[in-house]
C-alpha positions in Angstrom: 0.0 0.0 0.0 3.0 2.3 0.1 2.5 3.2 -3.6 -1.0 4.4 -2.7 0.6 7.2 -0.6 3.7 7.9 -2.8 2.2 11.1 -4.3 2.0 12.6 -0.8 5.7 12.6 -0.6 5.7 11.9 3.1 7.4 9.1 4.9 5.3 6.7 6.8 6.1 8.1 10.3 5.1 11.6 9.2 1.8 10.3 7.7 1.0 8.6 10.9 1.7 11.8 12.9 -0.6 13.7 10.6 -3.3 11.1 11.0 -3.0 11.2 14.8 -3.3 15.0 14.8 -6.4 14.8 12.5 -8.0 12.3 14.8 -7.4 14.6 17.7 -9.0 17.5 15.9 -12.1 15.4 15.2 -12.2 14.2 18.8 -12.1 17.7 20.1 -14.7 18.8 17.6 -17.0 16.0 18.7 -16.6 17.0 22.3 -17.4 20.6 21.6 -20.5 19.6 19.6 -21.8 17.5 22.5 -21.2 20.2 25.0 -22.9 22.8 22.8 -25.8 20.6 21.6 -26.6 19.2 25.0 -25.9 21.9 27.6 -28.1 20.2 30.1 -25.6 17.4 30.5 -23.4 17.2 33.6 -20.3 17.4 31.4 -18.4 15.6 28.7 -14.8 14.6 28.4 -12.3 12.7 26.3 -10.6 9.8 27.9 -7.6 7.9 26.5 -8.3 4.3 27.6 -5.3 2.4 26.2 -2.0 3.1 24.7 -1.5 3.7 21.0 0.5 0.4 20.8 -2.7 -1.5 21.7 -5.1 0.5 19.5 -4.9 3.8 17.6 -8.7 4.1 18.3 -8.0 4.8 22.0 -10.0 7.9 22.9 -13.6 7.7 24.2 -16.1 10.6 24.5 -17.8 10.2 27.8 -20.9 12.3 28.8 -22.9 12.2 32.0 -26.4 13.3 33.0 -26.7 16.6 34.8 -26.9 14.9 38.2 -23.4 13.4 37.6 -20.8 16.2 37.2 -17.7 15.0 35.3 -14.2 16.2 36.2 -11.9 18.1 33.8 -11.1 16.7 30.4 -8.5 14.1 30.6 -5.8 13.4 28.1 -3.5 11.0 29.9 -2.0 7.9 28.5 -3.1 4.6 29.9 
């Protein structure tokens, strides 16, 4: 599949970094959407639940009802 990305002119490591940053932007956008669309919630946050070595899909968006206030947004590796 390397040929598929040859026209980008980026080495694999750089493409992976760009992909991680893009995923982070989407995660934050989803968080902001939930917070804006559902202001009655007790809060929402992003939680990294495993290391990237286990899965690159390692961030969960957690939201709670108003009666359960959530803490600050976490971005800590597992």
